[in-house]
C-alpha positions as a printed Julia matrix, in Angstrom:
229×3 Matrix{Float64}:
   0.0     0.0     0.0
   1.21    3.5    -0.88
   0.12    6.83    0.58
   0.25    9.93   -1.6
   3.25   12.03   -0.51
   1.2    15.24   -0.58
  -2.41   14.05   -0.13
  -2.58   11.87    2.96
  -6.13   10.67    2.24
  -5.23    9.15   -1.13
  -3.93    5.6    -1.42
  -2.77    3.07   -3.94
  -3.32   -0.57   -3.08
  -2.43   -3.79   -4.85
  -4.71   -6.79   -5.16
  -2.76   -8.34   -2.28
  -3.66   -5.43    0.03
  -7.42   -5.98   -0.04
  -7.52   -7.78    3.31
  -5.86   -4.81    5.02
  -7.42   -1.72    3.48
  -6.94    1.77    4.96
 -10.04    3.23    6.58
 -11.01    5.56    3.67
 -11.17    2.57    1.31
 -13.0     0.11    3.56
 -16.47    1.14    2.37
 -15.32    0.46   -1.2
 -14.0    -3.03   -0.51
 -16.72   -4.58   -2.69
 -15.86   -2.68   -5.89
 -12.13   -3.14   -5.23
 -12.59   -6.91   -4.91
 -14.76   -6.99   -8.03
 -12.01   -5.31  -10.03
  -9.33   -7.52   -8.48
 -11.32  -10.57   -9.62
 -11.81   -9.0   -13.08
  -8.09   -8.38  -13.37
  -7.23  -11.96  -12.42
 -10.0   -13.72  -14.32
 -10.38  -11.54  -17.42
  -7.3    -9.43  -18.16
  -4.8   -12.2   -17.45
  -6.54  -14.89  -19.5
  -7.24  -15.59  -23.17
 -10.65  -14.73  -24.58
 -12.35  -16.55  -27.46
 -13.3   -13.25  -29.17
  -9.91  -11.58  -28.76
  -8.62  -12.58  -32.18
  -5.14  -13.58  -31.02
  -3.53  -15.94  -28.54
  -2.45  -14.91  -25.05
  -4.16  -12.91  -22.31
  -6.47  -10.0   -22.96
  -3.75   -7.68  -21.67
  -0.28   -9.22  -22.1
   1.32   -6.91  -19.53
  -1.03   -7.54  -16.61
   0.33  -10.95  -15.5
   3.81   -9.46  -15.0
   2.36   -6.31  -13.41
   0.57   -8.48  -10.85
   3.61  -10.63  -10.2
   5.79   -7.57   -9.58
   3.18   -5.72   -7.5
   2.99   -2.86  -10.0
  -0.75   -2.86  -10.65
  -2.35   -0.37   -8.26
  -6.0     0.31   -7.45
  -7.59    3.39   -5.97
 -11.1     4.81   -5.59
 -12.69    8.15   -6.37
 -16.15    8.25   -4.72
 -19.08   10.28   -5.97
 -21.63    9.88   -8.73
 -22.47   12.24  -11.56
 -24.24   14.61   -9.21
 -20.84   15.17   -7.54
 -18.34   14.35  -10.28
 -18.53   16.21  -13.56
 -15.95   15.59  -16.26
 -13.78   18.46  -15.0
 -13.59   16.94  -11.51
 -12.84   13.5   -12.93
 -10.09   15.01  -15.08
  -8.54   16.75  -12.07
  -8.53   13.44  -10.19
  -6.9    11.6   -13.08
  -4.25   14.27  -13.58
  -3.36   14.12   -9.89
  -2.8    10.38  -10.15
  -0.94   10.83  -13.43
   1.55   13.07  -11.64
   1.91   10.52   -8.84
   2.32    7.75  -11.43
   5.34    9.58  -12.84
   6.97    9.6    -9.4
   6.49    5.91   -8.7
   9.26    3.4    -9.19
  10.25    1.87  -11.49
  10.76    4.89  -13.73
  13.03    3.36  -16.34
  12.26    0.93  -19.16
  11.69   -1.91  -19.5
  10.38   -2.39  -15.94
   8.26    0.78  -15.97
   6.01   -0.52  -18.77
   4.32   -2.83  -16.25
   3.33   -0.02  -13.88
  -0.41    0.68  -13.93
  -2.96    2.64  -11.88
  -6.66    1.79  -12.05
  -8.87    4.6   -10.71
 -12.29    3.19   -9.79
 -15.45    5.31   -9.89
 -17.91    2.96   -8.15
 -20.64    5.57   -7.65
 -20.88    6.42  -11.37
 -23.86    4.4   -12.61
 -23.69    2.48  -15.86
 -25.9     4.9   -17.8
 -23.67    7.85  -16.81
 -20.38    6.06  -17.57
 -20.18    6.98  -21.28
 -20.62   10.65  -20.41
 -18.38   10.79  -17.35
 -15.73    8.16  -18.1
 -15.51    8.13  -21.91
 -15.6    11.9   -22.32
 -12.85   12.37  -19.76
 -10.69    9.74  -21.45
 -11.17   11.32  -24.88
 -10.33   14.8   -23.57
  -7.15   13.71  -21.77
  -5.81   11.12  -24.21
  -3.86   13.44  -26.57
  -1.88   15.03  -23.72
  -1.25   11.62  -22.17
   0.11   10.25  -25.44
   2.37   13.27  -25.86
   3.81   12.42  -22.43
   4.37    8.78  -23.44
   1.35    7.55  -21.47
  -1.99    5.93  -22.19
  -5.33    6.43  -20.5
  -7.92    3.71  -20.92
 -11.64    3.7   -20.17
 -13.6     0.7   -18.89
 -17.18    0.28  -17.7
 -20.23   -1.92  -17.9
 -21.83   -0.53  -21.07
 -19.04   -1.11  -22.47
 -17.08    1.57  -24.4
 -17.5     1.3   -28.16
 -13.78    0.88  -28.93
 -13.13   -2.43  -30.65
 -10.23   -4.84  -30.21
  -7.15   -4.52  -32.4
  -7.46   -8.07  -33.71
 -11.23   -8.49  -33.85
 -13.29   -5.4   -34.75
 -16.45   -7.04  -33.37
 -14.97   -7.56  -29.9
 -15.56   -4.9   -27.24
 -12.73   -5.58  -24.76
 -13.21   -2.59  -22.44
 -16.07   -3.99  -20.35
 -15.5    -3.98  -16.58
 -17.81   -4.48  -13.58
 -16.94   -1.05  -12.15
 -16.31    2.15  -14.15
 -12.62    3.0   -14.14
  -9.85    4.9   -15.88
  -6.44    3.28  -16.28
  -3.04    4.97  -16.47
  -0.04    3.18  -17.92
   2.99    3.77  -20.1
   2.51    3.73  -23.83
   4.11    0.77  -25.65
   4.93    0.44  -29.33
   2.06   -2.0   -29.89
  -0.4     0.81  -29.02
  -0.2     2.22  -32.56
  -3.62    0.8   -33.42
  -5.21    2.88  -30.64
  -3.72    6.11  -32.0
  -4.17    5.92  -35.76
  -7.04    8.36  -36.17
  -5.37   11.63  -35.09
  -2.21   13.16  -36.5
  -1.31   14.76  -33.16
  -1.16   11.39  -31.43
   0.65    9.7   -34.3
   3.32   12.4   -34.24
   3.65   11.94  -30.48
   4.0     8.18  -30.94
   6.81    8.79  -33.45
   8.59   11.15  -31.05
   8.35    8.68  -28.17
   9.56    5.59  -30.02
  11.73    7.1   -32.74
  13.8     4.36  -34.33
  12.73    1.72  -31.76
  10.0     0.32  -33.99
   9.76   -2.89  -35.92
   9.54   -2.7   -39.69
   5.85   -3.53  -39.48
   5.24   -0.77  -36.91
   7.21    1.78  -38.97
   5.18    0.89  -42.05
   1.95    1.08  -40.05
   2.88    4.5   -38.68
   3.76    5.81  -42.14
   0.49    4.51  -43.6
  -1.57    5.94  -40.72
   0.04    9.37  -41.1
  -0.6     9.37  -44.83
  -4.22    8.41  -44.27
  -5.01   11.06  -41.65
  -3.2    13.74  -43.64
  -5.16   12.79  -46.75
  -8.41   12.82  -44.81
  -7.5    16.23  -43.4
  -6.83   17.59  -46.87
 -10.13   16.19  -48.14
 -12.15   17.66  -45.26
 -10.45   21.03  -45.69
């Protein structure tokens, strides 16, 4: 368990900490356990609709093993949390994320924070969770980070390997912070700003296939921009 160095009422816990939660998180033990089970049973395992072999998220098994997958809770429903308040919460944890060890590759790519919003009801999740993710994503990518959205509806984003699969379903609405990896290109190929950021972050550290994919994506979005103009 970690306590925020400047906000003493904010915590990060691992799935192994759930039997010894700090007082502010005790009332949210149910949602925390639900997400811990989801992480273990869904993210770390194959899925028949995924379209490839291996776990749904290939980095989560190592993140769990190394104790680098952290959970926290932001209480309040839509009547308390608008998208601006959710964004402020996420940015505060983003700054803390940057301070956490490990900070250097390759170990840092397994570091993840899941911010749970258990009081946001399913019908409000697309407005509160998805809109916040969309607003923050470009700045996150420019910093070499990713922000992911998960909830019960689920989000409309499809899987990279199966366009009919909706992989971002979770039992509790949440936003995830992690480092960007080179295989994230498929999540960034619709906006030139994010593609340029991806190129700056990874430079020459791309496979031939990734370099070709980046070049093709840039050509496509530039052509689409010229057409719309």
